[in-house]
N, C-alpha and C positions, 0 to 999 in steps of 0.2 A: 504494500500500500504506500503510495506517495502522497505526502501532505504538502500542499503549496501554501506558503505563508507570504502575505503581502506586508512588507515593512516600509513605512513612509519615513524617510530620513529628512528631518528638518534641521538644517545646519545653520548656525548663527555665528557671526564673527564679532567677538568682543575683544579683539587684540588690536590696539591702535596702529601697530606697525604692519599688520597683515592686511594691507590695503587691497590687494587682489590675490586671488588664489588659483593655482593650477593644481588640480588633483586628478585622480583617476576618473573622477566625474567630469573633469575639464570645465569648470565653471568659475568665473571671477566672482568674488564675494567682497563687497564693499564693507567698510567698518560700520558696525551696528545694523547690519542688514542680514536677512535670512533668505534661504531658498528651500524649496521642497524638491526632493528627489524620489521618484517612484519606480526607479529601475530595479533590476534584479540584484539583490544582495544575498550573500551566503556566509555561513560561519567561516571565519578565517580571513574574510576579505579585509583589506586595509584601505582606509581613506587617508591619503598622503597630502600633507600641506607644505607649500613652498612659498617663500617670499623672494622676489627677484631671482628666481631659479634655484635658490638654496633650500634644501630640505629643513623644515623647522619642527616637524612632528608627524606622527602617524597614529591614527586611531584604528584599532583592530576590532572587528565585529566578532565577539567571542562566541556566543550562542544566540540563536534566534528564538523568539517566542513560538509557541505552538499554534498561536492564532494570530490573525491580523493585528498589527500594532503600529504605533508611531514612536519613532526614536527622535528625541531632540538632542542635538549634539552642539554644545557651545564651545567655540575655540577661544581660548584666553591665554594671556602671557603666562609662561611657566615661572618667570621671575623678572625682576626689573633690570637685570644686567645682561640678558641675552635675547636673541630672537626666537628662542625655543618656545613652543606652545604646549599647553596642557589642555585637558578637556573636562567639561562637566557634561553629564548626560543623564537622560531619564527615558525609560520606555513606558509609554502610556498603555495601560491595559485596555483590552477591548471592553470598555464600559460604555453604557448607552448615554450617559450624561456628560456634561462638560467637566473637564479636569484642568487644574492649574498646578504647574510645578514651579517652585521657587528655588532657583539655583543661584548659589553665591559665587559670582565670578570676580569679586573684589579681592585685591591683594593688599595686605597691610592691616594695621590695627583698626578696629572699628567696633563700635558698640551700638550700631543702629538697630532699629526695630522696624518690621514691616507689618502694617495693620491693614485689614480688609474690612470694609463695612458696606452693607447694601445701601444703595442710593436712598437718601432720606431717612436712614435708620441708625442713629448714633448708639442706640441701646444694644445693637447686635455687633458691635465692634469686636473683631477677633484678631489676636496677634498670631502671625504666621511664623513657623520655624523655617530657617534656611535649610536648603537641600531636602525639601519634603514636597509631597503632592497632596492635593485635596480635591474632593469633588464639590462642585457648586451647582446650585439651581440656576437655570437660565434667568438672566436679568442684568441690571446695571449695578455696578459696584464702584467704590472709590478705593484706590490703593494708596496708602500713605507710608512713605519712608521717613521715619523720625530719626535723625542723626544725633541730635542733642535737643535741649529745650528750645533753642532758637531756630535750628535748621529743620525744615520740613519740605519734602517734595511730595506732590500729589499727582495722581493720574487717574483717568477714568478707565474702567474696564467693562466691556460688554461681553457676556457669555451667553 
């Protein structure tokens, strides 16, 4: 019996120096942009990243899920001293409702909090954990990044 699994690769560039990318997928990827790849991926496949023709990192597909899934792969700096990259990733399970993954791609000391609240509902404020995933009901939300008492970034989220 042969099982065919569809894996959607959503690849995001959060490495300021990785301005364009040449990989086995052969796609340029601008800073803070994502793309979706729906081609054929197999266990053991590598997604190789280059900057100006120099290899900076490689992500290996270890094992594939048994059912259709979406893999989000975030490219981020490995450190501040080199061009090397590291990766944050998450495989979204085949769940019928919306899911949100919070991946921490920031390097350095930080004590920030991420809060999520349904639009117009301060009483339902929820603090999210980094490197976690949660299921949400469809609707409008506000995401708040609280860096300290004075600094706050807000963004709207529709799921």
